[in-house]
N, C-alpha and C positions, 0 to 999 in steps of 0.2 A: 670789460667783461669780468664777472666774478669768478672765483675759483670753482664754485658749483656749476656755473654755466660752461666753463671750460671742460670740466669733467664730463658733463652731459654731452657736449659736442664730441669729445673723443669717444665716448661710448657709442654714439650714433655712427661714427666713422668705423669703429671696430665691427659693429654689426653689419655695416655695408660691405666691409672687406670680407667678412666671413661668408657673405652671400656668393662670393666668387665673381661678382660683376666686373671687377677690374682686371681679371685674368686674361680674357680673350684679347689677342693682339689687335683685332679689328676695332674693339672698343677703345683701346689706348690711342690708336691712330686717329680715330674719330674725335676724341677729346683734344688731341694736339691740333687738329685742323680747326676746331672751334676756338682754341686759344689763339692761334695765329690770326684768324679772321678778326677776333675781338681786339687784339693788340693793334692790328692795322686800323681798325675803326677808331680807336682812341689815341692814335699815335700823336696827334697834335696836342691833346690834353696831357699826355705823358710828358711831352717836351715842355709844355707850359708849366707843369708842376715842377719839373727839374729846374726850370728858370727861377721859380718862386723859392724853392728850398736851397738851391746851391748857386744860383746866378748863372747857370749853364746856358749858353746860346742854343738855339734850336739845332744848329749844325752839330755842335758838340754832343747835344743830347741824343741825336740820331746816331752819330759816329760811335759813341762810346756806350750807349745804353739801348735805346729802342731798336736800332739797326742790328746790333749784335744779338739781341733777344730774338728778333725775327729770323736771323740766320740760324741760331741754335734750334729753334722750334722746327724750322724747315728741314734741317739736317736730321732731326729725330724722326720726323714724319717719313723721310726717305729711307731711313736705316733701321727703324725699330723692328720691323719684321725679321730682318736678318739677325739683329742682335739677340732677339728672343728665341732663336732656334737652339735646340739642343746640339751639342758638339760631340761627335764620336771621338773617342780616344783609343789608343792601343790597349788591347787586352792581353795580359801575360798568358802564355800557353798553359800554365797550370790552372787557369780558370776556364779552359775549354770545356764545353762550348758555351760561350756567353758573349754579350755585347755590352761594352762600357761607354758611358757617356756622361757629360756634365750638362746640367740643365739650369739656366738662370730662373730664379723665382723671386717675386717681390719680397721685400722685408715685411711689408704690411702697412701699418699706420706710422706715418713719418711726420716729423716736425722740422720746419725750415725757418731758421732765425737769420735775418739779414741785417746789414748795417746801413748807415745813412749816406755814405760817400758815393756809392753807386746804387741807389735804393731800388731802382727798377730792374736793372741788369741782374743784381745779386739776389733778387727775389724770384724773378720769373725764370732765369736760366736753370737753377736747380729744380724749380717746380716742373719745368718741361722734362728734365731727366727723371724725376720721380714718377711722373705720369707715364712716360715711355716704359719704365720698368714695371709698371702695374700696381703702384702704391696709391693709398689715399694720402692726403697732405693737409696739415694745418700750417699756414705761413704766418710768421710774426715779423712784420717790418719794424724798422726803428721808429721810435717816437720823435726823433730829431728831424725827420723828413715827412711831416704830416701831409703836405700837399700831394706828394707822390703816393703815400700810403692810401690816401683817399681814392686816387685813380686806380690803384691796384685793387682796392676793395670793389670798385665798380666793375672792373674787368672780371674778377673772380665770381662776383655775384651773378653777372650776366652769363658766364660760361658754365658754371658748375653748381650742383646741389651741395649744400653745406655738409651733407653726410659723406661727400666724396672729396671736395676741396673747399677749405674755408679759410678765412682770414681772422686773426685776432690782433686788434690794435691796442695801444696803451704803452705803459712804461714798465718799471721794475716789478710792480705787483703782478702784472700779467706774465712777465717773464718767469718770475718765481713760481707762479701757479702752473704754468706750462711745464716747467722742468720738474715739478713734483709728480707729474703724471708718468705713467709707464708707456712710452712709445716703443715701437720696434726699431726705430732708427732716428737719429738726430743729425741734422746738417746745420752747422753754425759758421757764420762769417762775421768776424769782428776782431776786437783787440785781444792780445794775449791774456790780459788780466781777466776779462770776462770769459774767455775761452777756458781758463782754468776752473772757473766757477761752473761752467756748463759741464765740464768733464767730471767734476766732483759729483754733480747731481746724476749724470747718466751712469756713473760707476755704481750708484746705489742699486740700479736695476740691471746692471751689466748690459746696458744698451750700446750697440755699436754706434760710433760717432765719427763724423768727419769734421775737422776743425780747419777752417781757412783763416789764418791769422796774418801777422805782418812781421815787422822788424825793421832793422836798419839795413836796407839793401845797398851795397856798395857799387860804385861805378868807377872802373879803372880806366885811366887814359894814359897810354904809353906814348913815348916820343915817336914811335913808328906809325902812329895813327894819323888819319886825315883830320887834322885839328879843326879845321873850319867846319867840316861835315859833322864831326863829333859834337862840337858846340851847338850846332843847329838841332841835332836830334836830341841831345840831352836837355836843352832848353824846352823843347816840345814836351818831352816826357816828364820832366820835373815839375813844370808849372801847369800841366794839364789838370783841370778840375781844381785849380788853385793849390796844387801839390797834395790834394787829399785823395791819393791813389795808393793802394797798398803795395803796388809794385813800382812806384816811382823811384828813381835813383835818390836814395836818402842823402848820400854825400858822395863827393868826387875825390878819388885818390889819383892825383895827377903827378906824373913824373916831373921832377923839379925843373928840368931843363926846358920843358914846354909849358910850364904853369902860367907864366905871364901871357904867352900867346893864347892859351886856352881861355883865360879870363877876358882878354880883349875881344876874342871872337864871341864869347858867351854874352858879353855886354852888348855887342852889335846885334846879336840874334834877339835878345830881349826887346831891344828898341824896334827891330824889324817886325817881330811877331806880335808885340803888345803895344807898340807906340811909345812916344816920349813920355806920356803920362798914362800908365796902365790903369790907374784908378778911374780914369775917364773913359776907358774902353768898354763899350756896352757888351762886348763878348767875353770880357774877363769876369770870372766868377767871384764868389765870396766864401769866407770861412763859415762853417755851418751855424755857429752860434757864438755868443759872447764869451762863454767859458773857454772854448778852444781859441778864440781870437786872443784872449788875454794870455793863455798858455804860450801861444806862438810868439806873441810880442815879447814875452819875458826871455825867449831864447835868442833874441837878436842883440848882438854886441855892436853898438853903433861904431865903435873904434875899428871894427873889422869889416864893416860894410863897404863894398866897392860900388854897388849899385842897388837901388831899392831902399828898403827900410821904412818907406812911407806907409802910413796906416790910417784908415778911417774907421774909428770905432762905431760911428753911426751906421755905416753900411757893412761892417765886419769885413773889410777888405784890407789886405796887406799886399803891397806891390811885390813883383818878382824880385827876390833879394839874393845877392851873392855875398858870402863872407869869405875873406881871404885870411891867410895865416892862422887857420884854425888848428887846434890840437885836440887830442882825445880828452883833455881836461876841461874843455869848454862845455858849457851847459847844453849847447846844441847837439853835442855828441853823446849826451847822457840818456837819450830816449829817442824813440822813433819820432821824426819831425812831423810828418803828416801835414805839411803846409808848404808855402812857397818860399822856403829858405834853403839855399844851396851852400853848404859849407865846402870849401876846397882845402884839402889836405895834400901834402906832397910826400914823395918817396924818392929815394935814390936807387934802391935795389929791388928788383922784381921779386927776388927770392925772399926778402924780408917781408914784403907785402903778403906773399902766400903764407908764410909762417904766422903772421899776425892774424890773417883771416881764418886760419885753421883753429885758432884759439878763441875765436868769437862765436857768439850764438849763430846758428845756421839761419841765413836770411831767406826770405821768401823769393827774392830775385837777386841776380848778380849780373853785371854788365861789364864787358871789356871792349875798349876801342883800341885796336892794335893791328899791325901788319905782320907781326911776328907769329908764325904758325906754331912754333914750339911753345911759346908762352900761352897761346890760346888753348893748345892741347892740355897744358898743365892746369889751366883754370877749369876746363870742362871735365877733366878726369880725376883731379886730386881734391877739389873743393866740394863740399856738400851744401847744396842750396836747392830751393824749390824748382826754379827754372830761370831762364834769362835769354840774353841775346848777345851775339857777337857783332860789334859795330852798329848797334842800334839799342833802343830801350823800349820796354813796355809791350811791344807788338806781339810777343810770344803768346799772350793770353787771348788774342783775337782770332782764334781758330777753333773749330770743333774737331779738328783732326788730331790735336794733341791735348793730353790731360793737363789741367792746371791745378797746382796745389803746393803746399809747403812741406817742410821736413824738420823734424826736431822742434825747436822753439817757434818755428814759423807755421807749424800746423801738421796735420796728418790726413792722408787721403787726398784724392783729386777728383775732378769732374771736368765736364765739357765732352760732348760727343759720346763715343764708346766708353770712355772712362766715367762719364756721368751715369750712363746706364749701368755700368758695373758697380759704381758706388752705391746705387740704390737697389742692388740685387744681391741675393745670396746664390752661389753656385753649388747646387747639389751634385755630389758624385754618386752615380748609380751604376750598379752592375745588374744586367738583365740575364740571369742564368737560365739556360734552356733545360728542358725536362726530358728530352729524348735520349740523353746519355748522362750517366752519373759515374764518373771515374772514382774508384774505391780507395785511392792511395791515402786520402786524408783521414779515413776512418780507422778507429781501433777495431780489433787488436793490430798493433804494429809489429807483425811477425814475419811477413814474407820478405825475403831478400830481393825478390823480383820487384815487389812494390817499391822497396827502398831505391833500387836502381832506376826504376821508372821516375820516381819522385825527383831524383837528382837531375835526370834529363829534362823534366818539365820545368824545374826551377832554375835552370841555367839562364 
């Protein structure tokens, strides 16, 4: 789509929004129901597309994408009417007689830019929130997941008029053309580098923006943890989607006294979950493209690999890999891995780990496996990170009851459920002042001591 076509599309959406058609809550719920039914209709095609783009099995595609999308849409159908109601708040006595309230209103015309690693989930989830909040939307999926983008396009075309919700496909030229337009709100999910570019563009128009980014999410394993269970859960979360998950444990910080045990159990779990030859496992995914395959391959130090390391350039697959004796000077610790490579570092002192993590960029997720309640409290209260789990990984994002988002270098803003509705809404603060009484204390001339005394009473 050309820059002129994108501009024309946005102008049509602006005109549609100005008509007020998206404001009635009944309209929003009707559109969500249409979206739910259409996603159900094309569920198999969605899962087939995910298999084509990322090698995901149908089970994983449903568990991590289409199923979560249906859950979010269903949640918004049930709760949008409640979310959209104005909320009465306390009115100071000095404002008597009046009624104060906060009212959520849509931002208006929104842009949703999604990544390739969970291309269906991270496109349709925020779209459902945008619809529930009463906005129009242009969605821009990643060019790296074309099969999924095609199905998304089919779903959107069947559900919505382009003046309400539309899809723009393509690459960098289309991204640039979209970001040059003046939207009322932008929602971006992707890398930190691209997120910075998005924010530079939106700053030109002072456009409010949510950035869902990533980073190196640490996973702490203490000696007090259930090591066998920790290994099982970490292996699941680390190698899910071939490690291409923004909240995957990026690296493991393991207490030195239990490091060997943890690695033994993790090796067992890799064999149990993926087989003796993971590259032959039909349910094991692939790296999105050759560029990322080569980047990941360059991060593997064969001298430190204890399992895995095998790779197939033809299928863009890298076996689940564990690297031992890793330090912060290794290449694998110099960037977000975003692949099936698990570096294991060790520590002797919990306090030193905390101090080190406080000096690092704020991660999107942080995980701790421990039986020490004081250490767990220290992690949750003293460290800044987007979200996380205690004695598990990844699962904190799989609910509409909690917001999901980053902080600092890992992003700004959150969504899912009520947080998603709030992200795509502006809350107006309104005072409805009554006319049957008008107290005179605020007006000049300020001469009467009686008025001054009354004013002190009212403003207490």
